[in-house]
TIGU-862125 format. One record per residue (C-alpha): z, y, x negated; residue number from 1. Coordinates in steps of 0.001 Angstrom, whole numbers, plus 500000, padded with zeros to 6 digits. Last residue first. Layout:
residues N
<rec><zz>Z</zz><yy>Y</yy><xx>X</xx><k>NUM</k></rec>
...
//
This chain:
residues 121
<rec><zz>300296</zz><yy>549761</yy><xx>242313</xx><k>121</k></rec>
<rec><zz>300685</zz><yy>548521</yy><xx>238761</xx><k>120</k></rec>
<rec><zz>299823</zz><yy>544908</yy><xx>237965</xx><k>119</k></rec>
<rec><zz>302587</zz><yy>542623</yy><xx>236728</xx><k>118</k></rec>
<rec><zz>301864</zz><yy>541229</yy><xx>233256</xx><k>117</k></rec>
<rec><zz>301536</zz><yy>537440</yy><xx>233162</xx><k>116</k></rec>
<rec><zz>297734</zz><yy>537558</yy><xx>232930</xx><k>115</k></rec>
<rec><zz>298077</zz><yy>539725</yy><xx>229813</xx><k>114</k></rec>
<rec><zz>300042</zz><yy>536945</yy><xx>228140</xx><k>113</k></rec>
<rec><zz>303773</zz><yy>536966</yy><xx>227428</xx><k>112</k></rec>
<rec><zz>305057</zz><yy>534558</yy><xx>230046</xx><k>111</k></rec>
<rec><zz>307228</zz><yy>532484</yy><xx>227702</xx><k>110</k></rec>
<rec><zz>305112</zz><yy>529323</yy><xx>227752</xx><k>109</k></rec>
<rec><zz>301875</zz><yy>531327</yy><xx>227694</xx><k>108</k></rec>
<rec><zz>302842</zz><yy>533433</yy><xx>224690</xx><k>107</k></rec>
<rec><zz>304143</zz><yy>530342</yy><xx>222891</xx><k>106</k></rec>
<rec><zz>300866</zz><yy>528520</yy><xx>223539</xx><k>105</k></rec>
<rec><zz>298822</zz><yy>531524</yy><xx>222381</xx><k>104</k></rec>
<rec><zz>300780</zz><yy>531718</yy><xx>219126</xx><k>103</k></rec>
<rec><zz>300109</zz><yy>528050</yy><xx>218427</xx><k>102</k></rec>
<rec><zz>296437</zz><yy>528416</yy><xx>219289</xx><k>101</k></rec>
<rec><zz>296044</zz><yy>531413</yy><xx>216971</xx><k>100</k></rec>
<rec><zz>297792</zz><yy>529570</yy><xx>214141</xx><k>99</k></rec>
<rec><zz>295512</zz><yy>526544</yy><xx>214546</xx><k>98</k></rec>
<rec><zz>292396</zz><yy>528710</yy><xx>214871</xx><k>97</k></rec>
<rec><zz>293273</zz><yy>530277</yy><xx>211539</xx><k>96</k></rec>
<rec><zz>294493</zz><yy>533792</yy><xx>210855</xx><k>95</k></rec>
<rec><zz>294211</zz><yy>534001</yy><xx>207066</xx><k>94</k></rec>
<rec><zz>290388</zz><yy>533848</yy><xx>207007</xx><k>93</k></rec>
<rec><zz>290070</zz><yy>537483</yy><xx>208090</xx><k>92</k></rec>
<rec><zz>292091</zz><yy>538799</yy><xx>205129</xx><k>91</k></rec>
<rec><zz>295104</zz><yy>540990</yy><xx>205837</xx><k>90</k></rec>
<rec><zz>296087</zz><yy>543432</yy><xx>203133</xx><k>89</k></rec>
<rec><zz>299423</zz><yy>544102</yy><xx>201446</xx><k>88</k></rec>
<rec><zz>299403</zz><yy>547363</yy><xx>199462</xx><k>87</k></rec>
<rec><zz>301401</zz><yy>549549</yy><xx>201836</xx><k>86</k></rec>
<rec><zz>304046</zz><yy>550317</yy><xx>199217</xx><k>85</k></rec>
<rec><zz>303833</zz><yy>549899</yy><xx>195462</xx><k>84</k></rec>
<rec><zz>304975</zz><yy>553416</yy><xx>194683</xx><k>83</k></rec>
<rec><zz>307659</zz><yy>555961</yy><xx>195518</xx><k>82</k></rec>
<rec><zz>310311</zz><yy>553557</yy><xx>196799</xx><k>81</k></rec>
<rec><zz>312500</zz><yy>555389</yy><xx>199334</xx><k>80</k></rec>
<rec><zz>311837</zz><yy>552759</yy><xx>202025</xx><k>79</k></rec>
<rec><zz>310256</zz><yy>549566</yy><xx>200662</xx><k>78</k></rec>
<rec><zz>307092</zz><yy>548937</yy><xx>202659</xx><k>77</k></rec>
<rec><zz>304665</zz><yy>546200</yy><xx>203636</xx><k>76</k></rec>
<rec><zz>306331</zz><yy>542974</yy><xx>202564</xx><k>75</k></rec>
<rec><zz>303628</zz><yy>540401</yy><xx>201878</xx><k>74</k></rec>
<rec><zz>305052</zz><yy>539120</yy><xx>198575</xx><k>73</k></rec>
<rec><zz>308366</zz><yy>538724</yy><xx>200378</xx><k>72</k></rec>
<rec><zz>307131</zz><yy>535615</yy><xx>202162</xx><k>71</k></rec>
<rec><zz>304254</zz><yy>534890</yy><xx>204507</xx><k>70</k></rec>
<rec><zz>304463</zz><yy>532697</yy><xx>207591</xx><k>69</k></rec>
<rec><zz>301137</zz><yy>533909</yy><xx>209026</xx><k>68</k></rec>
<rec><zz>302731</zz><yy>535025</yy><xx>212303</xx><k>67</k></rec>
<rec><zz>305475</zz><yy>536673</yy><xx>210253</xx><k>66</k></rec>
<rec><zz>302983</zz><yy>538632</yy><xx>208122</xx><k>65</k></rec>
<rec><zz>301199</zz><yy>539630</yy><xx>211324</xx><k>64</k></rec>
<rec><zz>304299</zz><yy>541499</yy><xx>212445</xx><k>63</k></rec>
<rec><zz>305777</zz><yy>540175</yy><xx>215700</xx><k>62</k></rec>
<rec><zz>306493</zz><yy>542512</yy><xx>218599</xx><k>61</k></rec>
<rec><zz>308012</zz><yy>541340</yy><xx>221876</xx><k>60</k></rec>
<rec><zz>308091</zz><yy>543595</yy><xx>224944</xx><k>59</k></rec>
<rec><zz>309868</zz><yy>542897</yy><xx>228242</xx><k>58</k></rec>
<rec><zz>313033</zz><yy>541811</yy><xx>226493</xx><k>57</k></rec>
<rec><zz>314348</zz><yy>538723</yy><xx>228297</xx><k>56</k></rec>
<rec><zz>314170</zz><yy>536705</yy><xx>225078</xx><k>55</k></rec>
<rec><zz>311976</zz><yy>533620</yy><xx>224754</xx><k>54</k></rec>
<rec><zz>309263</zz><yy>535465</yy><xx>222824</xx><k>53</k></rec>
<rec><zz>311759</zz><yy>536730</yy><xx>220249</xx><k>52</k></rec>
<rec><zz>313401</zz><yy>533332</yy><xx>219711</xx><k>51</k></rec>
<rec><zz>310007</zz><yy>531612</yy><xx>219551</xx><k>50</k></rec>
<rec><zz>308865</zz><yy>534099</yy><xx>216928</xx><k>49</k></rec>
<rec><zz>312108</zz><yy>533554</yy><xx>215015</xx><k>48</k></rec>
<rec><zz>311667</zz><yy>529779</yy><xx>214971</xx><k>47</k></rec>
<rec><zz>308009</zz><yy>530242</yy><xx>214065</xx><k>46</k></rec>
<rec><zz>309022</zz><yy>532266</yy><xx>210994</xx><k>45</k></rec>
<rec><zz>311661</zz><yy>529687</yy><xx>210111</xx><k>44</k></rec>
<rec><zz>309069</zz><yy>526960</yy><xx>209813</xx><k>43</k></rec>
<rec><zz>310937</zz><yy>524470</yy><xx>207647</xx><k>42</k></rec>
<rec><zz>314188</zz><yy>525983</yy><xx>208894</xx><k>41</k></rec>
<rec><zz>315794</zz><yy>522723</yy><xx>210067</xx><k>40</k></rec>
<rec><zz>316384</zz><yy>524012</yy><xx>213575</xx><k>39</k></rec>
<rec><zz>319165</zz><yy>524526</yy><xx>216082</xx><k>38</k></rec>
<rec><zz>318706</zz><yy>528298</yy><xx>216011</xx><k>37</k></rec>
<rec><zz>322402</zz><yy>529089</yy><xx>215577</xx><k>36</k></rec>
<rec><zz>322885</zz><yy>526197</yy><xx>213166</xx><k>35</k></rec>
<rec><zz>319864</zz><yy>527253</yy><xx>211139</xx><k>34</k></rec>
<rec><zz>321100</zz><yy>530850</yy><xx>210972</xx><k>33</k></rec>
<rec><zz>324576</zz><yy>529703</yy><xx>209892</xx><k>32</k></rec>
<rec><zz>323118</zz><yy>527418</yy><xx>207235</xx><k>31</k></rec>
<rec><zz>320965</zz><yy>530249</yy><xx>205889</xx><k>30</k></rec>
<rec><zz>324023</zz><yy>532512</yy><xx>205642</xx><k>29</k></rec>
<rec><zz>326060</zz><yy>529910</yy><xx>203757</xx><k>28</k></rec>
<rec><zz>323199</zz><yy>529112</yy><xx>201382</xx><k>27</k></rec>
<rec><zz>322887</zz><yy>532826</yy><xx>200618</xx><k>26</k></rec>
<rec><zz>320014</zz><yy>534775</yy><xx>202122</xx><k>25</k></rec>
<rec><zz>316871</zz><yy>535689</yy><xx>200150</xx><k>24</k></rec>
<rec><zz>314827</zz><yy>532845</yy><xx>201637</xx><k>23</k></rec>
<rec><zz>315597</zz><yy>534046</yy><xx>205164</xx><k>22</k></rec>
<rec><zz>314500</zz><yy>537621</yy><xx>204470</xx><k>21</k></rec>
<rec><zz>311282</zz><yy>536511</yy><xx>202807</xx><k>20</k></rec>
<rec><zz>310513</zz><yy>534136</yy><xx>205676</xx><k>19</k></rec>
<rec><zz>311160</zz><yy>536819</yy><xx>208278</xx><k>18</k></rec>
<rec><zz>309163</zz><yy>539372</yy><xx>206316</xx><k>17</k></rec>
<rec><zz>311172</zz><yy>542012</yy><xx>204502</xx><k>16</k></rec>
<rec><zz>312022</zz><yy>545306</yy><xx>206141</xx><k>15</k></rec>
<rec><zz>310320</zz><yy>548669</yy><xx>206557</xx><k>14</k></rec>
<rec><zz>307061</zz><yy>547559</yy><xx>208213</xx><k>13</k></rec>
<rec><zz>309088</zz><yy>546087</yy><xx>211041</xx><k>12</k></rec>
<rec><zz>310635</zz><yy>542732</yy><xx>211807</xx><k>11</k></rec>
<rec><zz>311047</zz><yy>539874</yy><xx>214253</xx><k>10</k></rec>
<rec><zz>310832</zz><yy>542247</yy><xx>217180</xx><k>9</k></rec>
<rec><zz>312494</zz><yy>542694</yy><xx>220547</xx><k>8</k></rec>
<rec><zz>311728</zz><yy>545717</yy><xx>222717</xx><k>7</k></rec>
<rec><zz>313756</zz><yy>546861</yy><xx>225708</xx><k>6</k></rec>
<rec><zz>313815</zz><yy>546953</yy><xx>229507</xx><k>5</k></rec>
<rec><zz>314984</zz><yy>543399</yy><xx>230169</xx><k>4</k></rec>
<rec><zz>318269</zz><yy>543627</yy><xx>228301</xx><k>3</k></rec>
<rec><zz>318807</zz><yy>541752</yy><xx>225085</xx><k>2</k></rec>
<rec><zz>321831</zz><yy>539757</yy><xx>223995</xx><k>1</k></rec>
//
């Protein structure tokens, strides 16, 4: 239910990762999500990335933690919590060629590469 001129995202720095969020849901809620997505949930983060990329929103944002399929341990921030925030760190070896290729394919399939962007003027 997005309009073209908007932003879709799988998450922000203030909420859990997609996988962490999904794993914390009740069985009933998880089943409803899986039914809606038509998936088995083994790669729920990729299911949500695909959902975001396939939307009509002209901008899609996916936190790196979701691209990497990380759980709650990689959550960036807990609003109103005084300590323990912003401690997750990316390591260069985490983003593999396989993950990069998979993300590139989705970007190409859904027209989200720089070559798909209309030129101004």
